[in-house]
Every structure is written in C-alpha cells, then in structure tokens.
N, C-alpha and C positions, 0 to 999 in steps of 0.2 A: 473263626469264619476265615482268617488268613490261610490255615492249615488246608481247611477244604477250598479256597481259591485254587490253590497247587494243584491238588489232585482233579480239577475241573479241566485242566488243561491238557489231557488226554489218554491214553492208554499207558503200556509200560514199557522197557526197554527192549523187549521183542520186536514190539510195533515200531520202534524206534529205527530198529535194525531193516525193518521190512520197508520203513520208508526209504531209510539210505539206499536202498538196493531199489526200488520204485522207479519207473519212467519220470523225468521231467513233463509236468503238462505243460500245454502249448496257453500263454499267458493271453488273455482276450483285453486289448486293450479298450479302454474307456469312451463308448460312444460311436464303435464302431457297427452296433447292432447286429452283432453276432448273437445268435439264440444260446442262452446258457446250457452247456452239456454238448455242443454242437461236435467236438472234438471227438467224442466215444469217450471219454477218459472223466472221470471221476475224482476229484482230489482225495487224496487217503487222508484218513482222521490225524487230527494231530495229537503224537504221541504224549505222553507225562513226562514235563521237563523236571522231575522230581524233586526233593526235599534237599534246597543247598544250607551246606553246614560249614563247608570251609571260607576262609576269612580271606583268602585271595582278593587283589583286586578285581578279576574277571567273575570271582563268584559271589564278592559283595553286590557289583553290581546286577548280576545274573538275580538274586534274591530281592534285593531292594528297589531294581528298575527295571528289568527286564521281563521278569514275571508279569507285576502289577500291569505294565504296557500292552502285555499279550494276553493279559484279561480283559484290558481295556479293548482293545480291537477286536476279541469276540464278543462282550456285550454290545459292540456296535455293531456285530455281524448279527445277532439276535433281532436287535431293533430294527434293522433294515430289512430282515424278512419281512416283518409286519408292515413296513412301509410297500415294499414289492407286493402284498398282497391288497393295499389300498389303492396303488395306482391305476390299476385297470378298471377301478369303481368311479376315480374321479375323471379317466379318460372318457367314460359315458358320458358325465356332465357336459364335459366341455364339447361334447358332438351333440348336444340336445339344445337347442335354439332358446327353449323356455329355462335352461338353465346357466344360461351364457354370464350373466351378471347377478345371481340371485343368492340368497344365503345359504342355500344347501352347496351349492359351488364353493362359497365363501368358507363352509365350516369345513368342507371336506381338506380344503388348502390350509384352513388353521392346521388341523391334524399332522399333517405332510410338514407344516413349517416348524410342530415342536417336535418332529422326527429330526428334522433336518438339524436342531439347534443340539440334540442331544449327541446325534453323530459330531458336530462340532467339537462338544465339551469332553468325548470319550479322545479325540483327535489331540486335544489340548493337553490331556493328562499325558498322552506319550510325547509331545513338544516338551513337556515339562523335564520328564525324565532325559530327555537326549541334551539337555540342557544341564543337566548335573555335573559337577566339578569332577566325578570321578570319568567321565568319559572323554576329559580331557588329557589324561594318561596315552601317552603314544609309544610308551616302550612298553608297554604288555600287546602281545600279538593278539591276546583272546581279547581284551578290551577293546582294540581296535577293530576286528571283526565282528565283536557284539554292536558297537555303535553302528557300523557301515548296515550293518544286516536290519536292525531297528530303525537307520534311517529310509531305508527302502520301505518298510512294511509302513513306518508314518506316511512317506509320500501317497500310496496310495488309498491308505484312510482317510488321511486329509483332503485328497484328490474327490474320494467318492461323496464326503460332507461339502465341500464346495460346490461340486456338481449339484448336489441336491438343493442347497441355499438359491444357487443360481434358479435352478428350476422353480422356486416359491416366489423369488422374485419376479421373476418374468411371466408368471399365472397373476400375481398382483395387478400389475401393470395392464396385462388382458382384460382382467374383469373390469378394472376402473375404464379402459376405453368404452368395453362393451355397455358398460352402465350408459355413459354419458352419450352413446352412440344411438341407443334405445332409447333416452326420455328428452333429449334435445329439443328435439322437434315438437312437444307437448306445449313448449312455453313460448310466447312471443311476446315481447314487451311487458315481462311482467305477468301475462294473464294467461289462465289455461285455457286450450283451444282443443279440446275435446280429447278423445283416445291418443296415449303418444302410439308414433309409428313406431313399427319394428324395425331396425334397421335390416337391411338386405344381409344373409350370410356371405361373408366374402368368400372369395375364390379361394380353393384348396390350396395349400401352398406345397412348392416341388422340393424346396431344400429346407432342412433346419439349421439354427445356429449351430456353431460348433459346440457338441456337447451333450446338445438336446436331443428329446427323442422328436420323429417328424409326426407332427399331428395335422392332419388333412380334414378333419371334422367329420369322418366317417368312423363309428362305433368301433365296427371290428378291425380296421386295419390300424385305429389308434391303440386299441387295448394291443395289439401284438407288437406295435413300434414300443408302447410303455415294459411289456413282458421282456422284450428283446434289450432293452434300455437301460432297465435294473437288472436284468440277468450279467449285460458285460459288466457290470459295477461291482457285481458279487463274486463274480469269477477273477477279476484283478483280484480284489482283495485276498481272495482265497489262496490264489498262487501266491501272492508275497507272502502271508501266513506260513504257507509249507516252504516256501526257499529261506525265510527265516529261521523255522525249526530246524531247516537243515545246519543252519551254523550254532543254533540255541543248542541243541542237544548232546552234542559232543563236548561241549564245553560244560553244561550242565553235569553231564555224565562224573567229568572230573571233580565237581563240586562234593558228589556224594560222602 
C-alpha cells in the first residue's frame, strides 16, 4: 500500500520537467469569490516524486514526512470535491422557507460537518509531520526548504478546513435561531395557541462575514456564491500543492 501511495502522487520525471517550465498560476485568495478557473489557467497535474531510497536527512524527511503529508493534502482534495457538489444543494435548503430549520437542512449540514472534520484530520497529519524532530535540522538547506514548502501547504489546507468548520458552526446557529423564531409564538403561558406563526423571511444581507459565502436567500445567486466560494478554496490549495511540488521534486530526484 505504501509503495502504491507513492505512485499516486503524479506522473513521471518528464512531467516534472514540464512542470518546472510551466508558468506560475495566479493564486486565488480564500474568500474573494473568484470563480474557479477564471484565470484561464488549469493547475498542472502533480508529478511523481518517486521512490526515496537515500538515507540523507532530506531524503529521510521526504520518505517519512513529505510523501505522507502530500498524500494527506490530496486526500483532503478528494473529500472537498464531494463537499463542493453538496454545497449548492444545501444552498437550496437555505433559500427555501419550508426548510429553514427542519430535519432536511440539519441532515445536510451534518454531512458537511463530517466533511469538515475529515479535512481537519488530514490537516492534523501534516501538522504532526511539521513537528517532527527531523525538521529541526537547520544546517541542511534541503531540509529547510522542505519544511518551508510543507508549512506553506499546511497553511492553505488548514485554512480550508477551518473555513468549512466555521461555516458549519455559523449554519448551526442560524438553524437554531430559525427554529426559535418559527415556533416561539405558538406557546403563551405554557398553553398552545393554535397554529405556529411562521416568522417573516429576513431581509437579504448585502455583505457576508469574512471568509464566508454571501447568502441572500435567493436560490440561484446562493448556488453561484457557494460555487465561487468553494472554488476559491480548491484553487488556493491546488496552487499551494503545485508550489510545494516545485520544491519537493528536485530534492526527491536526488534521493533515488
């Protein structure tokens, strides 16, 4: 399984050379609502960083820390792509007054919560690798470069996980408030007073909290906002992966 995980990380040495010659893609800062791919550039596929056999400090870190961390980042990419497909459907529930606080919205949010938890777990694996004593070696230029590149990758992977976690937390609060607003007027003095009064739909918001999608209660615009928001996060992590690969590849090639 370990040998297979090494191969999954990309293509061949020829592809690595092509990557080194490729133009640097423009990063997409998280939260800027820039549509994925709007720069006209598609991030190149990540090349194979190869079998690591050498016992030098940099090669040891590559084998035991970099390769597993890079695999964790890519697993989180796969999980987040599933999340991206679910977000527009969740936006539909938000914009539908009948689902503002019902079991359908809660169930959909629970699945997003599971995704966010998995993203945090993968980020934690990278964080643990960064804390390894082998990265304390400041006399080896390759080790220093490896750690710096992995830290940069970790920051974007962790930022994506934190952003999804914050989104889930905010949505749980919104559901709770909607539930209170919807049913509070049905009971007065402990006695049921007839049919619950449905709270009026709040006025559309014009701004979103930092890093969050702008959701206005309109089905079409909320779906677009979700797609742009999640696309920004995907692009930011992919950009970081490509930049990290530029550092890792020359070192890995010396470890063969």
